[in-house]
py3Dmol code that shows the C-alpha trace and the ligand (Angstrom):
import py3Dmol

protein = """\
ATOM      1  CA  MET A   1       0.000   0.000   0.000  1.00  0.00           C
ATOM      2  CA  THR A   2       1.421   3.361  -0.962  1.00  0.00           C
ATOM      3  CA  VAL A   3       1.465   6.115   1.608  1.00  0.00           C
ATOM      4  CA  PRO A   4      -0.663   9.192   0.799  1.00  0.00           C
ATOM      5  CA  GLU A   5       1.586  12.149   0.061  1.00  0.00           C
ATOM      6  CA  THR A   6       0.115  14.378   2.804  1.00  0.00           C
ATOM      7  CA  GLU A   7       0.889  11.724   5.428  1.00  0.00           C
ATOM      8  CA  ARG A   8       4.408  11.256   4.101  1.00  0.00           C
ATOM      9  CA  LEU A   9       5.025  15.002   4.161  1.00  0.00           C
ATOM     10  CA  GLN A  10       3.788  15.241   7.754  1.00  0.00           C
ATOM     11  CA  PHE A  11       6.135  12.391   8.753  1.00  0.00           C
ATOM     12  CA  MET A  12       8.991  14.143   6.880  1.00  0.00           C
ATOM     13  CA  GLN A  13       8.305  17.398   8.672  1.00  0.00           C
ATOM     14  CA  ASP A  14       8.072  15.732  12.092  1.00  0.00           C
ATOM     15  CA  MET A  15      11.266  13.703  11.524  1.00  0.00           C
ATOM     16  CA  GLN A  16      13.155  16.821  10.396  1.00  0.00           C
ATOM     17  CA  THR A  17      11.948  18.651  13.500  1.00  0.00           C
ATOM     18  CA  ALA A  18      12.879  15.662  15.679  1.00  0.00           C
ATOM     19  CA  LEU A  19      16.411  15.471  14.322  1.00  0.00           C
ATOM     20  CA  SER A  20      17.126  19.184  14.538  1.00  0.00           C
ATOM     21  CA  HIS A  21      16.287  19.513  18.240  1.00  0.00           C
ATOM     22  CA  THR A  22      18.023  18.530  21.471  1.00  0.00           C
ATOM     23  CA  PRO A  23      16.787  16.230  22.903  1.00  0.00           C
ATOM     24  CA  LYS A  24      15.566  14.479  19.747  1.00  0.00           C
ATOM     25  CA  ARG A  25      11.970  13.328  19.924  1.00  0.00           C
ATOM     26  CA  ILE A  26       9.420  11.824  17.478  1.00  0.00           C
ATOM     27  CA  SER A  27       5.748  11.025  18.109  1.00  0.00           C
ATOM     28  CA  SER A  28       4.988   7.390  18.901  1.00  0.00           C
ATOM     29  CA  LYS A  29       2.112   7.505  16.402  1.00  0.00           C
ATOM     30  CA  TYR A  30       4.733   6.800  13.704  1.00  0.00           C
ATOM     31  CA  PHE A  31       5.251   3.272  15.085  1.00  0.00           C
ATOM     32  CA  TYR A  32       2.068   2.106  13.454  1.00  0.00           C
ATOM     33  CA  ASP A  33       2.697   1.413   9.791  1.00  0.00           C
ATOM     34  CA  GLU A  34       1.783  -2.068   8.592  1.00  0.00           C
ATOM     35  CA  ALA A  35       4.928  -3.711   9.977  1.00  0.00           C
ATOM     36  CA  GLY A  36       4.688  -1.765  13.241  1.00  0.00           C
ATOM     37  CA  SER A  37       1.038  -2.686  13.771  1.00  0.00           C
ATOM     38  CA  ALA A  38       1.914  -6.358  13.216  1.00  0.00           C
ATOM     39  CA  LEU A  39       4.779  -6.076  15.722  1.00  0.00           C
ATOM     40  CA  PHE A  40       2.438  -4.478  18.251  1.00  0.00           C
ATOM     41  CA  ASP A  41       0.054  -7.424  17.833  1.00  0.00           C
ATOM     42  CA  ARG A  42       2.991  -9.703  18.665  1.00  0.00           C
ATOM     43  CA  ILE A  43       3.814  -7.597  21.749  1.00  0.00           C
ATOM     44  CA  CYS A  44       0.261  -8.120  23.027  1.00  0.00           C
ATOM     45  CA  ASP A  45       0.870 -11.892  23.096  1.00  0.00           C
ATOM     46  CA  LEU A  46       4.226 -11.715  24.904  1.00  0.00           C
ATOM     47  CA  PRO A  47       4.351 -13.313  28.368  1.00  0.00           C
ATOM     48  CA  GLU A  48       5.890 -10.131  29.830  1.00  0.00           C
ATOM     49  CA  TYR A  49       3.329  -7.762  28.280  1.00  0.00           C
ATOM     50  CA  TYR A  50       0.435  -8.047  30.743  1.00  0.00           C
ATOM     51  CA  PRO A  51      -1.727  -4.981  29.815  1.00  0.00           C
ATOM     52  CA  THR A  52      -3.661  -6.443  26.866  1.00  0.00           C
ATOM     53  CA  ARG A  53      -4.652  -9.731  28.450  1.00  0.00           C
ATOM     54  CA  THR A  54      -5.383  -8.050  31.775  1.00  0.00           C
ATOM     55  CA  GLU A  55      -7.707  -5.492  30.197  1.00  0.00           C
ATOM     56  CA  LEU A  56      -9.465  -8.266  28.273  1.00  0.00           C
ATOM     57  CA  SER A  57      -9.984 -10.208  31.502  1.00  0.00           C
ATOM     58  CA  ILE A  58     -11.487  -7.115  33.170  1.00  0.00           C
ATOM     59  CA  LEU A  59     -13.857  -6.605  30.225  1.00  0.00           C
ATOM     60  CA  GLN A  60     -14.929 -10.236  30.491  1.00  0.00           C
ATOM     61  CA  THR A  61     -15.283 -10.407  34.242  1.00  0.00           C
ATOM     62  CA  HIS A  62     -17.282  -7.184  34.519  1.00  0.00           C
ATOM     63  CA  ALA A  63     -19.251  -7.416  31.276  1.00  0.00           C
ATOM     64  CA  ILE A  64     -22.635  -7.149  33.033  1.00  0.00           C
ATOM     65  CA  ASP A  65     -21.682  -4.092  35.092  1.00  0.00           C
ATOM     66  CA  ILE A  66     -20.189  -2.430  32.038  1.00  0.00           C
ATOM     67  CA  SER A  67     -23.249  -3.321  30.002  1.00  0.00           C
ATOM     68  CA  ASN A  68     -25.457  -1.620  32.601  1.00  0.00           C
ATOM     69  CA  CYS A  69     -23.404   1.541  32.318  1.00  0.00           C
ATOM     70  CA  ILE A  70     -23.564   1.550  28.508  1.00  0.00           C
ATOM     71  CA  GLY A  71     -27.321   1.055  28.314  1.00  0.00           C
ATOM     72  CA  GLU A  72     -29.382   0.306  25.195  1.00  0.00           C
ATOM     73  CA  HIS A  73     -28.751   1.408  21.594  1.00  0.00           C
ATOM     74  CA  ALA A  74     -25.496   3.133  22.452  1.00  0.00           C
ATOM     75  CA  ASP A  75     -23.519   5.089  19.896  1.00  0.00           C
ATOM     76  CA  ILE A  76     -20.040   3.652  20.452  1.00  0.00           C
ATOM     77  CA  ILE A  77     -16.854   5.436  19.455  1.00  0.00           C
ATOM     78  CA  GLU A  78     -13.452   3.838  19.729  1.00  0.00           C
ATOM     79  CA  PHE A  79     -10.159   5.718  19.729  1.00  0.00           C
ATOM     80  CA  GLY A  80      -7.351   3.716  18.208  1.00  0.00           C
ATOM     81  CA  ALA A  81      -9.554   0.900  16.970  1.00  0.00           C
ATOM     82  CA  GLY A  82      -6.685  -1.544  17.075  1.00  0.00           C
ATOM     83  CA  SER A  83      -7.870  -4.730  18.706  1.00  0.00           C
ATOM     84  CA  LEU A  84     -10.999  -6.340  17.301  1.00  0.00           C
ATOM     85  CA  HIS A  85     -10.874  -8.643  20.284  1.00  0.00           C
ATOM     86  CA  LYS A  86     -11.575  -5.823  22.776  1.00  0.00           C
ATOM     87  CA  ILE A  87     -14.303  -4.090  20.800  1.00  0.00           C
ATOM     88  CA  ARG A  88     -16.036  -7.420  20.230  1.00  0.00           C
ATOM     89  CA  LEU A  89     -16.297  -7.889  23.988  1.00  0.00           C
ATOM     90  CA  LEU A  90     -17.643  -4.364  24.369  1.00  0.00           C
ATOM     91  CA  LEU A  91     -20.152  -4.687  21.515  1.00  0.00           C
ATOM     92  CA  ASN A  92     -21.349  -7.940  23.028  1.00  0.00           C
ATOM     93  CA  ALA A  93     -21.716  -6.234  26.399  1.00  0.00           C
ATOM     94  CA  ALA A  94     -23.620  -3.338  24.822  1.00  0.00           C
ATOM     95  CA  ASN A  95     -27.350  -3.893  24.466  1.00  0.00           C
ATOM     96  CA  HIS A  96     -28.125  -3.600  20.713  1.00  0.00           C
ATOM     97  CA  PRO A  97     -25.549  -0.898  19.971  1.00  0.00           C
ATOM     98  CA  ALA A  98     -26.846   1.576  17.369  1.00  0.00           C
ATOM     99  CA  ARG A  99     -23.569   2.527  15.793  1.00  0.00           C
ATOM    100  CA  TYR A 100     -19.870   1.860  16.014  1.00  0.00           C
ATOM    101  CA  VAL A 101     -17.441   4.623  15.024  1.00  0.00           C
ATOM    102  CA  PRO A 102     -13.824   3.411  15.027  1.00  0.00           C
ATOM    103  CA  MET A 103     -11.391   6.329  14.771  1.00  0.00           C
ATOM    104  CA  ASP A 104      -7.863   5.553  13.671  1.00  0.00           C
ATOM    105  CA  ILE A 105      -4.948   7.239  11.907  1.00  0.00           C
ATOM    106  CA  SER A 106      -4.181   4.081   9.946  1.00  0.00           C
ATOM    107  CA  ARG A 107      -6.164   3.755   6.738  1.00  0.00           C
ATOM    108  CA  VAL A 108      -4.502   0.371   6.264  1.00  0.00           C
ATOM    109  CA  HIS A 109      -5.934  -1.401   9.313  1.00  0.00           C
ATOM    110  CA  LEU A 110      -9.381   0.129   9.486  1.00  0.00           C
ATOM    111  CA  PRO A 111     -11.272  -1.235   6.417  1.00  0.00           C
ATOM    112  CA  ALA A 112     -10.328  -4.879   7.017  1.00  0.00           C
ATOM    113  CA  ALA A 113     -11.277  -4.630  10.679  1.00  0.00           C
ATOM    114  CA  CYS A 114     -14.660  -3.114   9.776  1.00  0.00           C
ATOM    115  CA  LEU A 115     -15.440  -5.886   7.293  1.00  0.00           C
ATOM    116  CA  THR A 116     -14.726  -8.601   9.848  1.00  0.00           C
ATOM    117  CA  LEU A 117     -16.923  -6.888  12.438  1.00  0.00           C
ATOM    118  CA  GLN A 118     -19.755  -6.255   9.991  1.00  0.00           C
ATOM    119  CA  ASN A 119     -19.900  -9.992   9.295  1.00  0.00           C
ATOM    120  CA  GLU A 120     -20.336 -10.701  12.984  1.00  0.00           C
ATOM    121  CA  PHE A 121     -22.652  -7.819  13.856  1.00  0.00           C
ATOM    122  CA  LYS A 122     -24.945  -7.719  10.823  1.00  0.00           C
ATOM    123  CA  ASP A 123     -27.261  -4.990  12.116  1.00  0.00           C
ATOM    124  CA  LEU A 124     -24.531  -2.723  13.392  1.00  0.00           C
ATOM    125  CA  ASN A 125     -24.064   0.597  11.640  1.00  0.00           C
ATOM    126  CA  ILE A 126     -20.273   0.897  11.276  1.00  0.00           C
ATOM    127  CA  VAL A 127     -18.882   4.317  10.400  1.00  0.00           C
ATOM    128  CA  PRO A 128     -15.069   4.280  10.281  1.00  0.00           C
ATOM    129  CA  MET A 129     -13.246   7.595  10.593  1.00  0.00           C
ATOM    130  CA  VAL A 130      -9.659   8.131   9.565  1.00  0.00           C
ATOM    131  CA  ALA A 131      -8.595  10.829  11.987  1.00  0.00           C
ATOM    132  CA  ASP A 132      -5.789  11.689  14.343  1.00  0.00           C
ATOM    133  CA  TYR A 133      -7.203  11.745  17.863  1.00  0.00           C
ATOM    134  CA  THR A 134      -3.852  13.059  19.168  1.00  0.00           C
ATOM    135  CA  SER A 135      -4.780  16.446  17.709  1.00  0.00           C
ATOM    136  CA  GLU A 136      -8.236  17.971  17.195  1.00  0.00           C
ATOM    137  CA  TRP A 137     -11.037  15.667  16.055  1.00  0.00           C
ATOM    138  CA  GLN A 138     -14.726  15.728  15.224  1.00  0.00           C
ATOM    139  CA  LEU A 139     -17.440  13.111  15.482  1.00  0.00           C
ATOM    140  CA  PRO A 140     -20.258  12.380  13.057  1.00  0.00           C
ATOM    141  CA  ALA A 141     -23.511  14.064  14.106  1.00  0.00           C
ATOM    142  CA  ALA A 142     -25.382  12.362  16.948  1.00  0.00           C
ATOM    143  CA  MET A 143     -27.998   9.848  15.769  1.00  0.00           C
ATOM    144  CA  ARG A 144     -31.681  10.252  16.333  1.00  0.00           C
ATOM    145  CA  ASP A 145     -33.174   7.482  18.505  1.00  0.00           C
ATOM    146  CA  ALA A 146     -29.774   6.301  19.689  1.00  0.00           C
ATOM    147  CA  GLY A 147     -28.865   5.789  23.334  1.00  0.00           C
ATOM    148  CA  LYS A 148     -25.809   7.136  25.082  1.00  0.00           C
ATOM    149  CA  ARG A 149     -22.672   8.196  23.257  1.00  0.00           C
ATOM    150  CA  VAL A 150     -19.912   6.084  24.751  1.00  0.00           C
ATOM    151  CA  ALA A 151     -16.289   6.495  23.747  1.00  0.00           C
ATOM    152  CA  PHE A 152     -13.932   3.604  24.392  1.00  0.00           C
ATOM    153  CA  PHE A 153     -10.219   4.377  24.770  1.00  0.00           C
ATOM    154  CA  PRO A 154      -8.559   1.095  25.738  1.00  0.00           C
ATOM    155  CA  GLY A 155      -5.015  -0.180  26.056  1.00  0.00           C
ATOM    156  CA  SER A 156      -3.671   2.684  28.180  1.00  0.00           C
ATOM    157  CA  THR A 157      -2.923   4.469  24.934  1.00  0.00           C
ATOM    158  CA  ILE A 158      -3.684   7.658  26.857  1.00  0.00           C
ATOM    159  CA  GLY A 159      -0.340   6.911  28.547  1.00  0.00           C
ATOM    160  CA  ASN A 160       1.400   7.968  25.322  1.00  0.00           C
ATOM    161  CA  PHE A 161       0.180  11.527  25.919  1.00  0.00           C
ATOM    162  CA  SER A 162       2.010  14.064  28.042  1.00  0.00           C
ATOM    163  CA  PRO A 163      -0.112  15.313  30.979  1.00  0.00           C
ATOM    164  CA  LEU A 164      -0.872  18.426  28.912  1.00  0.00           C
ATOM    165  CA  GLN A 165      -1.967  16.378  25.888  1.00  0.00           C
ATOM    166  CA  ALA A 166      -4.099  14.168  28.149  1.00  0.00           C
ATOM    167  CA  HIS A 167      -5.822  17.291  29.461  1.00  0.00           C
ATOM    168  CA  ALA A 168      -6.456  18.487  25.896  1.00  0.00           C
ATOM    169  CA  PHE A 169      -7.904  15.064  25.044  1.00  0.00           C
ATOM    170  CA  PHE A 170     -10.247  15.064  28.066  1.00  0.00           C
ATOM    171  CA  THR A 171     -11.315  18.597  27.169  1.00  0.00           C
ATOM    172  CA  GLN A 172     -12.260  17.498  23.647  1.00  0.00           C
ATOM    173  CA  CYS A 173     -14.204  14.563  25.089  1.00  0.00           C
ATOM    174  CA  ALA A 174     -16.081  17.005  27.341  1.00  0.00           C
ATOM    175  CA  LEU A 175     -16.952  19.036  24.250  1.00  0.00           C
ATOM    176  CA  HIS A 176     -17.868  16.298  21.747  1.00  0.00           C
ATOM    177  CA  LEU A 177     -19.443  13.695  24.040  1.00  0.00           C
ATOM    178  CA  ARG A 178     -21.842  15.822  26.092  1.00  0.00           C
ATOM    179  CA  GLY A 179     -24.331  13.649  27.925  1.00  0.00           C
ATOM    180  CA  GLY A 180     -22.268  10.555  27.165  1.00  0.00           C
ATOM    181  CA  ALA A 181     -19.334   8.820  28.758  1.00  0.00           C
ATOM    182  CA  LEU A 182     -15.738   7.755  28.298  1.00  0.00           C
ATOM    183  CA  LEU A 183     -14.663   4.195  29.115  1.00  0.00           C
ATOM    184  CA  LEU A 184     -10.933   4.511  29.666  1.00  0.00           C
ATOM    185  CA  GLY A 185      -8.307   1.776  30.110  1.00  0.00           C
ATOM    186  CA  VAL A 186      -5.172   2.713  32.065  1.00  0.00           C
ATOM    187  CA  ASP A 187      -2.064   0.844  33.109  1.00  0.00           C
ATOM    188  CA  LEU A 188      -1.608   1.164  36.868  1.00  0.00           C
ATOM    189  CA  ILE A 189       1.583   1.929  38.794  1.00  0.00           C
ATOM    190  CA  LYS A 190       3.213  -1.284  40.016  1.00  0.00           C
ATOM    191  CA  SER A 191       6.618  -2.774  40.780  1.00  0.00           C
ATOM    192  CA  PRO A 192       9.310  -1.326  38.468  1.00  0.00           C
ATOM    193  CA  ASP A 193      10.571  -4.892  37.707  1.00  0.00           C
ATOM    194  CA  ILE A 194       7.251  -5.833  36.156  1.00  0.00           C
ATOM    195  CA  LEU A 195       7.064  -2.569  34.229  1.00  0.00           C
ATOM    196  CA  HIS A 196      10.636  -2.916  33.025  1.00  0.00           C
ATOM    197  CA  ALA A 197      10.141  -6.474  31.795  1.00  0.00           C
ATOM    198  CA  ALA A 198       7.012  -5.498  29.850  1.00  0.00           C
ATOM    199  CA  TYR A 199       9.090  -3.117  27.714  1.00  0.00           C
ATOM    200  CA  ASN A 200      12.241  -5.238  27.578  1.00  0.00           C
ATOM    201  CA  ASP A 201      10.880  -8.640  26.539  1.00  0.00           C
ATOM    202  CA  SER A 202      13.274 -11.543  26.231  1.00  0.00           C
ATOM    203  CA  GLN A 203      12.383 -12.214  22.582  1.00  0.00           C
ATOM    204  CA  GLY A 204      13.293  -8.665  21.572  1.00  0.00           C
ATOM    205  CA  VAL A 205       9.948  -7.920  19.909  1.00  0.00           C
ATOM    206  CA  THR A 206       9.643  -4.530  21.642  1.00  0.00           C
ATOM    207  CA  ALA A 207      13.144  -3.655  20.405  1.00  0.00           C
ATOM    208  CA  LEU A 208      12.059  -4.453  16.833  1.00  0.00           C
ATOM    209  CA  PHE A 209       8.871  -2.424  17.320  1.00  0.00           C
ATOM    210  CA  ASN A 210      10.932   0.544  18.514  1.00  0.00           C
ATOM    211  CA  SER A 211      13.518   0.442  15.715  1.00  0.00           C
ATOM    212  CA  ASN A 212      10.778  -0.038  13.110  1.00  0.00           C
ATOM    213  CA  ILE A 213      10.372   3.749  13.223  1.00  0.00           C
ATOM    214  CA  LEU A 214      13.921   4.083  11.759  1.00  0.00           C
ATOM    215  CA  LYS A 215      13.215   1.420   9.153  1.00  0.00           C
ATOM    216  CA  ARG A 216      10.015   3.214   8.197  1.00  0.00           C
ATOM    217  CA  SER A 217      11.860   6.521   7.931  1.00  0.00           C
ATOM    218  CA  ASN A 218      14.503   4.942   5.665  1.00  0.00           C
ATOM    219  CA  ARG A 219      11.816   3.438   3.444  1.00  0.00           C
ATOM    220  CA  GLU A 220       9.308   6.292   3.289  1.00  0.00           C
ATOM    221  CA  LEU A 221      11.583   9.301   3.692  1.00  0.00           C
ATOM    222  CA  GLY A 222      14.844   8.004   2.200  1.00  0.00           C
ATOM    223  CA  SER A 223      16.889   8.597   5.368  1.00  0.00           C
ATOM    224  CA  ASP A 224      19.956   6.448   6.033  1.00  0.00           C
ATOM    225  CA  PHE A 225      19.665   5.387   9.691  1.00  0.00           C
ATOM    226  CA  ASP A 226      22.120   2.519  10.282  1.00  0.00           C
ATOM    227  CA  LEU A 227      19.912   0.120  12.243  1.00  0.00           C
ATOM    228  CA  SER A 228      22.904  -1.757  13.639  1.00  0.00           C
ATOM    229  CA  GLN A 229      24.128   1.447  15.327  1.00  0.00           C
ATOM    230  CA  PHE A 230      20.964   2.300  17.283  1.00  0.00           C
ATOM    231  CA  ILE A 231      19.740   0.160  20.177  1.00  0.00           C
ATOM    232  CA  HIS A 232      16.437  -0.119  22.015  1.00  0.00           C
ATOM    233  CA  SER A 233      16.460   1.610  25.407  1.00  0.00           C
ATOM    234  CA  ALA A 234      13.382   1.434  27.660  1.00  0.00           C
ATOM    235  CA  PHE A 235      13.314   2.273  31.371  1.00  0.00           C
ATOM    236  CA  TYR A 236      10.893   3.279  34.105  1.00  0.00           C
ATOM    237  CA  ASN A 237      11.222   6.924  35.112  1.00  0.00           C
ATOM    238  CA  ALA A 238       9.721   6.558  38.594  1.00  0.00           C
ATOM    239  CA  PRO A 239       9.403  10.232  39.608  1.00  0.00           C
ATOM    240  CA  LEU A 240       7.577  10.986  36.357  1.00  0.00           C
ATOM    241  CA  GLN A 241       5.572   7.722  36.506  1.00  0.00           C
ATOM    242  CA  ARG A 242       6.339   6.617  32.991  1.00  0.00           C
ATOM    243  CA  ILE A 243       8.200   4.165  30.828  1.00  0.00           C
ATOM    244  CA  GLU A 244      10.349   6.013  28.322  1.00  0.00           C
ATOM    245  CA  MET A 245      11.471   4.401  25.096  1.00  0.00           C
ATOM    246  CA  HIS A 246      14.436   5.707  23.180  1.00  0.00           C
ATOM    247  CA  LEU A 247      16.691   4.649  20.298  1.00  0.00           C
ATOM    248  CA  LEU A 248      20.230   5.086  21.536  1.00  0.00           C
ATOM    249  CA  SER A 249      23.109   5.899  19.210  1.00  0.00           C
ATOM    250  CA  LEU A 250      26.007   3.486  19.820  1.00  0.00           C
ATOM    251  CA  LYS A 251      28.563   5.857  18.322  1.00  0.00           C
ATOM    252  CA  SER A 252      29.002   9.384  17.089  1.00  0.00           C
ATOM    253  CA  GLN A 253      27.392   9.313  13.641  1.00  0.00           C
ATOM    254  CA  ILE A 254      25.648  11.282  10.908  1.00  0.00           C
ATOM    255  CA  VAL A 255      22.152  10.565   9.597  1.00  0.00           C
ATOM    256  CA  ASN A 256      21.094  12.086   6.286  1.00  0.00           C
ATOM    257  CA  LEU A 257      17.504  13.090   5.650  1.00  0.00           C
ATOM    258  CA  ASN A 258      16.267  15.035   2.633  1.00  0.00           C
ATOM    259  CA  GLY A 259      19.718  16.436   1.845  1.00  0.00           C
ATOM    260  CA  VAL A 260      20.483  17.521   5.405  1.00  0.00           C
ATOM    261  CA  ALA A 261      23.084  15.850   7.674  1.00  0.00           C
ATOM    262  CA  TYR A 262      22.093  15.421  11.329  1.00  0.00           C
ATOM    263  CA  ALA A 263      24.652  14.517  13.986  1.00  0.00           C
ATOM    264  CA  PHE A 264      24.138  12.037  16.811  1.00  0.00           C
ATOM    265  CA  GLU A 265      26.656  11.957  19.632  1.00  0.00           C
ATOM    266  CA  GLN A 266      27.582   8.608  21.119  1.00  0.00           C
ATOM    267  CA  GLY A 267      24.862   7.783  23.665  1.00  0.00           C
ATOM    268  CA  GLU A 268      22.479  10.425  22.351  1.00  0.00           C
ATOM    269  CA  THR A 269      18.906   9.209  21.950  1.00  0.00           C
ATOM    270  CA  LEU A 270      15.908   9.688  19.744  1.00  0.00           C
ATOM    271  CA  HIS A 271      12.994   9.571  22.169  1.00  0.00           C
ATOM    272  CA  THR A 272      10.123   7.577  20.672  1.00  0.00           C
ATOM    273  CA  GLU A 273       7.515   6.945  23.365  1.00  0.00           C
ATOM    274  CA  TYR A 274       6.123   7.756  26.757  1.00  0.00           C
ATOM    275  CA  SER A 275       3.966   5.164  28.409  1.00  0.00           C
ATOM    276  CA  HIS A 276       2.609   6.808  31.540  1.00  0.00           C
ATOM    277  CA  LYS A 277       1.416   4.692  34.460  1.00  0.00           C
ATOM    278  CA  PHE A 278      -1.421   5.899  36.649  1.00  0.00           C
ATOM    279  CA  THR A 279      -3.188   5.724  39.969  1.00  0.00           C
ATOM    280  CA  VAL A 280      -6.965   5.542  39.774  1.00  0.00           C
ATOM    281  CA  SER A 281      -7.401   8.721  41.801  1.00  0.00           C
ATOM    282  CA  GLY A 282      -4.803  10.458  39.634  1.00  0.00           C
ATOM    283  CA  VAL A 283      -6.737   9.725  36.430  1.00  0.00           C
ATOM    284  CA  GLN A 284     -10.022  10.673  38.055  1.00  0.00           C
ATOM    285  CA  LYS A 285      -8.620  14.019  39.201  1.00  0.00           C
ATOM    286  CA  ALA A 286      -7.144  14.732  35.766  1.00  0.00           C
ATOM    287  CA  ALA A 287     -10.490  13.913  34.123  1.00  0.00           C
ATOM    288  CA  GLN A 288     -12.368  16.109  36.619  1.00  0.00           C
ATOM    289  CA  LEU A 289     -10.155  19.055  35.727  1.00  0.00           C
ATOM    290  CA  ALA A 290     -11.630  18.856  32.211  1.00  0.00           C
ATOM    291  CA  GLY A 291     -15.212  18.557  33.526  1.00  0.00           C
ATOM    292  CA  LEU A 292     -15.624  14.766  33.410  1.00  0.00           C
ATOM    293  CA  GLN A 293     -17.292  13.025  36.359  1.00  0.00           C
ATOM    294  CA  PRO A 294     -15.779   9.785  37.683  1.00  0.00           C
ATOM    295  CA  GLY A 295     -18.159   6.843  37.919  1.00  0.00           C
ATOM    296  CA  ALA A 296     -17.477   3.123  38.325  1.00  0.00           C
ATOM    297  CA  PHE A 297     -13.996   1.655  38.256  1.00  0.00           C
ATOM    298  CA  TRP A 298     -13.008  -1.951  37.554  1.00  0.00           C
ATOM    299  CA  THR A 299      -9.683  -3.722  37.996  1.00  0.00           C
ATOM    300  CA  ASP A 300      -8.107  -7.209  38.066  1.00  0.00           C
ATOM    301  CA  PRO A 301      -7.215  -9.068  41.290  1.00  0.00           C
ATOM    302  CA  GLN A 302      -3.562  -7.939  41.070  1.00  0.00           C
ATOM    303  CA  GLN A 303      -4.617  -4.355  40.289  1.00  0.00           C
ATOM    304  CA  TYR A 304      -2.330  -4.227  37.272  1.00  0.00           C
ATOM    305  CA  PHE A 305      -4.806  -2.424  35.034  1.00  0.00           C
ATOM    306  CA  GLY A 306      -7.823  -0.175  35.479  1.00  0.00           C
ATOM    307  CA  LEU A 307     -10.989   0.457  33.479  1.00  0.00           C
ATOM    308  CA  LEU A 308     -12.661   3.723  34.399  1.00  0.00           C
ATOM    309  CA  TRP A 309     -16.129   4.996  33.629  1.00  0.00           C
ATOM    310  CA  LEU A 310     -16.159   8.774  33.253  1.00  0.00           C
ATOM    311  CA  ASN A 311     -19.477  10.560  32.786  1.00  0.00           C
ATOM    312  CA  ILE A 312     -19.661  13.639  30.643  1.00  0.00           C
ATOM    313  CA  PRO A 313     -22.297  16.145  31.757  1.00  0.00           C
ATOM    314  CA  TYR A 314     -24.576  17.937  29.288  1.00  0.00           C
ATOM    315  CA  THR A 315     -23.352  21.269  30.472  1.00  0.00           C
ATOM    316  CA  GLN A 316     -19.919  22.172  31.651  1.00  0.00           C
ATOM    317  CA  GLN A 317     -19.859  22.048  35.462  1.00  0.00           C
ATOM    318  CA  PRO A 318     -17.468  24.385  37.187  1.00  0.00           C
ATOM    319  CA  PHE A 319     -14.905  22.171  38.865  1.00  0.00           C
ATOM    320  CA  SER A 320     -14.643  22.673  42.624  1.00  0.00           C
ATOM    321  CA  ARG A 321     -11.598  21.458  44.504  1.00  0.00           C
TER     322      ARG A 321
END
"""
ligand_1 = """\
14
AVJ
C -0.342 0.826 22.763
C 0.666 2.749 23.659
C -0.524 1.292 25.082
O 2.485 2.026 25.825
O 2.290 -0.058 26.385
C 3.980 -1.516 23.825
C 2.627 0.588 23.150
N 5.087 0.290 23.459
N 5.270 -1.764 24.029
C 2.176 0.854 25.564
C 3.844 -0.193 23.481
C 5.945 -0.674 23.795
C 1.588 0.519 24.212
N 0.369 1.342 23.917
"""
view = py3Dmol.view(width=600, height=400)
view.addModel(protein, "pdb")
view.setStyle({"model": 0}, {"cartoon": {"style": "trace"}})
view.addModel(ligand_1, "xyz")
view.setStyle({"model": 1}, {"stick": {}})
view.zoomTo()
view.show()
């Protein structure tokens, strides 16, 4: 599949910006080309990567409770729309959902996923939207005769956002989902050993996923990153409550991109991802600051992962501390 020129140009611009700053930093959304999405699917099956299977178990265990929150004929939006497995559980829990709106930046993944779902949920109105929910987004107009608007943001993908970006995201939810709710999956703070292992798996799949961004840049942008001279570096930054992923330059070297030479010092990194970890009360407070109202909360017996129900009032309530 060829990449649309506007997307390629945006990637080019962002990579040029990344390489000309100190520290160097590129958005983790560029992980997810076809190869990267396939690698992420492999990560989800790794023994060390607990979030996916834990969130699935929470969805299964609490399906009835969740179903009661969703209500009948819901208009369901999903941000990311990666795992068919998760949305299937949610659609099954929903009582005759009226519509399903998967929003994703990848126009590669989305159509195939929609076809598969349509075959299973024959009556479901599926309206895919190719959009970037990390910046400003819109939703299709509310449906007549539909129930609640419920947005599903699973996988702790919100952890990729900086606190400021998370606030902007909650604010947009408050604006576009009035009278509805957000069902949010978050990875909870736990022992650093467990966190570390989840991002440093023994099979090296996460390392491949990380360096895929360089491979993609070489292929789509014509850069000349030497993949043997950058290594995967992922660690838990405890005070900032996040895993950070970087690509670390093993030596002092030059990378060429679009006719410009960019220098990497030995040990210098290209930062590729934040994966913030949360406390339940922390997420609830952050959501409240944008006008959302915390409701039910579900977790697994080990409290590794949390699913939060956040109500969105019709009118903006002034937040009182
Ligand atoms: C899909 C963003 C939730 O942060 O855990 C997995 C991506 N990065 N291993 C995460 C990821 C490295 C994942 N999210």
